[in-house]
C-alpha positions as protocol buffer text, in pm:
chain_id: "A"
residue {
  index: 1
  type: MET
  ca { x: 1 y: 1 z: 0 }
}
residue {
  index: 2
  type: LEU
  ca { x: 119 y: 352 z: -78 }
}
residue {
  index: 3
  type: CYS
  ca { x: 178 y: 598 z: 205 }
}
residue {
  index: 4
  type: PRO
  ca { x: -73 y: 885 z: 164 }
}
residue {
  index: 5
  type: TYR
  ca { x: 194 y: 1135 z: 275 }
}
residue {
  index: 6
  type: ASN
  ca { x: 502 y: 1050 z: 70 }
}
residue {
  index: 7
  type: HIS
  ca { x: 342 y: 812 z: -186 }
}
residue {
  index: 8
  type: LYS
  ca { x: 606 y: 548 z: -138 }
}
residue {
  index: 9
  type: LYS
  ca { x: 545 y: 174 z: -122 }
}
residue {
  index: 10
  type: GLY
  ca { x: 602 y: -15 z: 198 }
}
residue {
  index: 11
  type: THR
  ca { x: 376 y: -6 z: 499 }
}
residue {
  index: 12
  type: LYS
  ca { x: 321 y: -243 z: 784 }
}
residue {
  index: 13
  type: VAL
  ca { x: 0 y: -319 z: 970 }
}
residue {
  index: 14
  type: VAL
  ca { x: 29 y: -210 z: 1334 }
}
residue {
  index: 15
  type: ASP
  ca { x: -327 y: -297 z: 1450 }
}
residue {
  index: 16
  type: SER
  ca { x: -641 y: -456 z: 1304 }
}
residue {
  index: 17
  type: ARG
  ca { x: -994 y: -468 z: 1436 }
}
residue {
  index: 18
  type: LEU
  ca { x: -1348 y: -518 z: 1310 }
}
residue {
  index: 19
  type: ALA
  ca { x: -1547 y: -210 z: 1206 }
}
residue {
  index: 20
  type: LYS
  ca { x: -1895 y: -134 z: 1070 }
}
residue {
  index: 21
  type: ASP
  ca { x: -2054 y: -416 z: 1273 }
}
residue {
  index: 22
  type: GLY
  ca { x: -1814 y: -675 z: 1133 }
}
residue {
  index: 23
  type: HIS
  ca { x: -1861 y: -577 z: 769 }
}
residue {
  index: 24
  type: ALA
  ca { x: -1514 y: -417 z: 745 }
}
residue {
  index: 25
  type: VAL
  ca { x: -1169 y: -435 z: 898 }
}
residue {
  index: 26
  type: ARG
  ca { x: -1004 y: -120 z: 1030 }
}
residue {
  index: 27
  type: ARG
  ca { x: -625 y: -130 z: 999 }
}
residue {
  index: 28
  type: ARG
  ca { x: -367 y: 109 z: 1148 }
}
residue {
  index: 29
  type: ARG
  ca { x: -67 y: 117 z: 922 }
}
residue {
  index: 30
  type: GLU
  ca { x: 279 y: 266 z: 950 }
}
residue {
  index: 31
  type: CYS
  ca { x: 492 y: 386 z: 659 }
}
residue {
  index: 32
  type: LEU
  ca { x: 829 y: 212 z: 664 }
}
residue {
  index: 33
  type: THR
  ca { x: 991 y: 516 z: 498 }
}
residue {
  index: 34
  type: CYS
  ca { x: 862 y: 815 z: 696 }
}
residue {
  index: 35
  type: GLY
  ca { x: 710 y: 645 z: 1003 }
}
residue {
  index: 36
  type: VAL
  ca { x: 371 y: 822 z: 974 }
}
residue {
  index: 37
  type: ARG
  ca { x: 69 y: 618 z: 1085 }
}
residue {
  index: 38
  type: PHE
  ca { x: -263 y: 619 z: 903 }
}
residue {
  index: 39
  type: THR
  ca { x: -589 y: 421 z: 898 }
}
residue {
  index: 40
  type: THR
  ca { x: -734 y: 212 z: 618 }
}
residue {
  index: 41
  type: TYR
  ca { x: -1061 y: 20 z: 592 }
}
residue {
  index: 42
  type: GLU
  ca { x: -1096 y: -312 z: 414 }
}
residue {
  index: 43
  type: GLU
  ca { x: -1442 y: -418 z: 296 }
}
residue {
  index: 44
  type: TYR
  ca { x: -1554 y: -711 z: 90 }
}
residue {
  index: 45
  type: GLU
  ca { x: -1629 y: -651 z: -275 }
}
residue {
  index: 46
  type: VAL
  ca { x: -1980 y: -746 z: -365 }
}
residue {
  index: 47
  type: ALA
  ca { x: -2057 y: -944 z: -677 }
}
residue {
  index: 48
  type: HIS
  ca { x: -2217 y: -739 z: -951 }
}
residue {
  index: 49
  type: ILE
  ca { x: -2592 y: -759 z: -927 }
}
residue {
  index: 50
  type: ILE
  ca { x: -2814 y: -667 z: -1219 }
}
residue {
  index: 51
  type: VAL
  ca { x: -3146 y: -497 z: -1146 }
}
residue {
  index: 52
  type: CYS
  ca { x: -3432 y: -575 z: -1381 }
}
residue {
  index: 53
  type: LYS
  ca { x: -3652 y: -264 z: -1395 }
}
residue {
  index: 54
  type: ARG
  ca { x: -4028 y: -256 z: -1450 }
}
residue {
  index: 55
  type: ASN
  ca { x: -3979 y: -158 z: -1816 }
}
residue {
  index: 56
  type: ASP
  ca { x: -3746 y: -460 z: -1863 }
}
residue {
  index: 57
  type: MET
  ca { x: -3437 y: -238 z: -1879 }
}
residue {
  index: 58
  type: ARG
  ca { x: -3141 y: -376 z: -1687 }
}
residue {
  index: 59
  type: GLU
  ca { x: -2879 y: -184 z: -1493 }
}
residue {
  index: 60
  type: GLU
  ca { x: -2611 y: -254 z: -1237 }
}
residue {
  index: 61
  type: TYR
  ca { x: -2719 y: -239 z: -871 }
}
residue {
  index: 62
  type: LYS
  ca { x: -2619 y: 90 z: -704 }
}
residue {
  index: 63
  type: GLN
  ca { x: -2619 y: 119 z: -327 }
}
residue {
  index: 64
  type: GLU
  ca { x: -2657 y: 498 z: -357 }
}
residue {
  index: 65
  type: LYS
  ca { x: -3006 y: 460 z: -504 }
}
residue {
  index: 66
  type: VAL
  ca { x: -3130 y: 247 z: -215 }
}
residue {
  index: 67
  type: ARG
  ca { x: -2956 y: 474 z: 35 }
}
residue {
  index: 68
  type: GLU
  ca { x: -3111 y: 791 z: -115 }
}
residue {
  index: 69
  type: GLY
  ca { x: -3460 y: 642 z: -121 }
}
residue {
  index: 70
  type: VAL
  ca { x: -3437 y: 523 z: 241 }
}
residue {
  index: 71
  type: ALA
  ca { x: -3283 y: 854 z: 349 }
}
residue {
  index: 72
  type: LYS
  ca { x: -3568 y: 1051 z: 191 }
}
residue {
  index: 73
  type: ALA
  ca { x: -3824 y: 827 z: 360 }
}
residue {
  index: 74
  type: LEU
  ca { x: -3653 y: 869 z: 701 }
}
residue {
  index: 75
  type: GLU
  ca { x: -3591 y: 1242 z: 667 }
}
residue {
  index: 76
  type: LYS
  ca { x: -3661 y: 1424 z: 997 }
}
residue {
  index: 77
  type: ARG
  ca { x: -3781 y: 1101 z: 1160 }
}
residue {
  index: 78
  type: PRO
  ca { x: -3638 y: 956 z: 1483 }
}
residue {
  index: 79
  type: ALA
  ca { x: -3514 y: 644 z: 1299 }
}
residue {
  index: 80
  type: GLU
  ca { x: -3302 y: 862 z: 1067 }
}
residue {
  index: 81
  type: ARG
  ca { x: -3004 y: 812 z: 1299 }
}
residue {
  index: 82
  type: HIS
  ca { x: -3012 y: 439 z: 1216 }
}
residue {
  index: 83
  type: LEU
  ca { x: -2981 y: 495 z: 841 }
}
residue {
  index: 84
  type: ASP
  ca { x: -2646 y: 314 z: 803 }
}
residue {
  index: 85
  type: GLU
  ca { x: -2756 y: 4 z: 989 }
}
residue {
  index: 86
  type: LEU
  ca { x: -3088 y: -6 z: 806 }
}
residue {
  index: 87
  type: VAL
  ca { x: -2925 y: 25 z: 461 }
}
residue {
  index: 88
  type: GLN
  ca { x: -2678 y: -248 z: 560 }
}
residue {
  index: 89
  type: ALA
  ca { x: -2963 y: -485 z: 660 }
}
residue {
  index: 90
  type: ILE
  ca { x: -3157 y: -402 z: 341 }
}
residue {
  index: 91
  type: GLU
  ca { x: -2850 y: -467 z: 128 }
}
residue {
  index: 92
  type: GLN
  ca { x: -2789 y: -800 z: 299 }
}
residue {
  index: 93
  type: ASP
  ca { x: -3142 y: -910 z: 205 }
}
residue {
  index: 94
  type: ILE
  ca { x: -3094 y: -783 z: -152 }
}
residue {
  index: 95
  type: PHE
  ca { x: -2771 y: -979 z: -189 }
}
residue {
  index: 96
  type: ASN
  ca { x: -2925 y: -1291 z: -38 }
}
residue {
  index: 97
  type: SER
  ca { x: -3217 y: -1266 z: -285 }
}
residue {
  index: 98
  type: ALA
  ca { x: -2982 y: -1225 z: -581 }
}
residue {
  index: 99
  type: LEU
  ca { x: -2737 y: -1489 z: -461 }
}
residue {
  index: 100
  type: LYS
  ca { x: -2816 y: -1761 z: -715 }
}
residue {
  index: 101
  type: SER
  ca { x: -2867 y: -1561 z: -1032 }
}
residue {
  index: 102
  type: ASP
  ca { x: -2689 y: -1227 z: -968 }
}
residue {
  index: 103
  type: MET
  ca { x: -3015 y: -1063 z: -1076 }
}
residue {
  index: 104
  type: ILE
  ca { x: -3302 y: -906 z: -883 }
}
residue {
  index: 105
  type: SER
  ca { x: -3610 y: -711 z: -989 }
}
residue {
  index: 106
  type: SER
  ca { x: -3666 y: -354 z: -880 }
}
residue {
  index: 107
  type: ARG
  ca { x: -4000 y: -474 z: -740 }
}
residue {
  index: 108
  type: GLN
  ca { x: -3818 y: -718 z: -511 }
}
residue {
  index: 109
  type: ILE
  ca { x: -3587 y: -441 z: -394 }
}
residue {
  index: 110
  type: GLY
  ca { x: -3886 y: -215 z: -323 }
}
residue {
  index: 111
  type: LYS
  ca { x: -4055 y: -491 z: -124 }
}
residue {
  index: 112
  type: ILE
  ca { x: -3739 y: -556 z: 81 }
}
residue {
  index: 113
  type: VAL
  ca { x: -3708 y: -184 z: 159 }
}
residue {
  index: 114
  type: LEU
  ca { x: -4076 y: -164 z: 257 }
}
residue {
  index: 115
  type: ASP
  ca { x: -4043 y: -469 z: 485 }
}
residue {
  index: 116
  type: HIS
  ca { x: -3754 y: -308 z: 670 }
}
residue {
  index: 117
  type: LEU
  ca { x: -3917 y: 38 z: 692 }
}
residue {
  index: 118
  type: ALA
  ca { x: -4241 y: -116 z: 828 }
}
residue {
  index: 119
  type: LYS
  ca { x: -4043 y: -251 z: 1125 }
}
residue {
  index: 120
  type: VAL
  ca { x: -3873 y: 84 z: 1191 }
}
residue {
  index: 121
  type: ASP
  ca { x: -4106 y: 376 z: 1118 }
}
residue {
  index: 122
  type: ASP
  ca { x: -4466 y: 389 z: 989 }
}
residue {
  index: 123
  type: VAL
  ca { x: -4433 y: 737 z: 840 }
}
residue {
  index: 124
  type: ALA
  ca { x: -4112 y: 641 z: 656 }
}
residue {
  index: 125
  type: TYR
  ca { x: -4288 y: 329 z: 530 }
}
residue {
  index: 126
  type: LEU
  ca { x: -4577 y: 536 z: 391 }
}
residue {
  index: 127
  type: ARG
  ca { x: -4341 y: 792 z: 233 }
}
residue {
  index: 128
  type: PHE
  ca { x: -4148 y: 518 z: 53 }
}
residue {
  index: 129
  type: ALA
  ca { x: -4465 y: 327 z: -41 }
}
residue {
  index: 130
  type: SER
  ca { x: -4620 y: 639 z: -192 }
}
residue {
  index: 131
  type: VAL
  ca { x: -4331 y: 663 z: -440 }
}
residue {
  index: 132
  type: TYR
  ca { x: -4273 y: 289 z: -489 }
}
residue {
  index: 133
  type: LYS
  ca { x: -4641 y: 211 z: -544 }
}
residue {
  index: 134
  type: SER
  ca { x: -4716 y: 536 z: -728 }
}
residue {
  index: 135
  type: PHE
  ca { x: -5024 y: 637 z: -532 }
}
residue {
  index: 136
  type: GLY
  ca { x: -5262 y: 811 z: -765 }
}
residue {
  index: 137
  type: SER
  ca { x: -5517 y: 920 z: -506 }
}
residue {
  index: 138
  type: ALA
  ca { x: -5585 y: 972 z: -141 }
}
residue {
  index: 139
  type: GLN
  ca { x: -5789 y: 647 z: -156 }
}
residue {
  index: 140
  type: SER
  ca { x: -5475 y: 450 z: -253 }
}
residue {
  index: 141
  type: PHE
  ca { x: -5292 y: 610 z: 39 }
}
residue {
  index: 142
  type: ARG
  ca { x: -5572 y: 520 z: 283 }
}
residue {
  index: 143
  type: LYS
  ca { x: -5572 y: 162 z: 153 }
}
residue {
  index: 144
  type: GLU
  ca { x: -5201 y: 126 z: 216 }
}
residue {
  index: 145
  type: LEU
  ca { x: -5239 y: 282 z: 562 }
}
residue {
  index: 146
  type: GLY
  ca { x: -5502 y: 19 z: 636 }
}
residue {
  index: 147
  type: ARG
  ca { x: -5262 y: -258 z: 532 }
}
residue {
  index: 148
  type: LEU
  ca { x: -4991 y: -112 z: 752 }
}
residue {
  index: 149
  type: GLU
  ca { x: -5227 y: -92 z: 1052 }
}
residue {
  index: 150
  type: LYS
  ca { x: -5332 y: -456 z: 1005 }
}
residue {
  index: 151
  type: ARG
  ca { x: -4969 y: -558 z: 983 }
}
residue {
  index: 152
  type: ASN
  ca { x: -4889 y: -380 z: 1310 }
}
residue {
  index: 153
  type: GLN
  ca { x: -5167 y: -548 z: 1507 }
}
């Protein structure tokens, strides 16, 4: 690994520990040339997953899209502080669903997100559902609210 200060090769690992709830390794490194210490994070690289959209278009899975959608749904809600953990759990379910074929539909992703949001925050669930299900009227919104209330009983 290159030293970020002098850009020379040759570092040694001084300390390693788990980070991000076990999904990454935090390493303290020391440059063998200048002696400066710095931190790196090692995360697993996820297989490329293809998302099949409603219009049959296909695109590569992008975590940012899921994160943005969940962040908008959680905006100014108490559960907003758990965004990272929630996105991590959602992604785990997405990867598990796409494990065999490396492909998942956008509908499956939406359902996974809704399942997680329903457990965390009713308002965030309804916000996301209103976009995901394209509510066309107040009646559609009331119907979904009724489903959510039944689910919570």
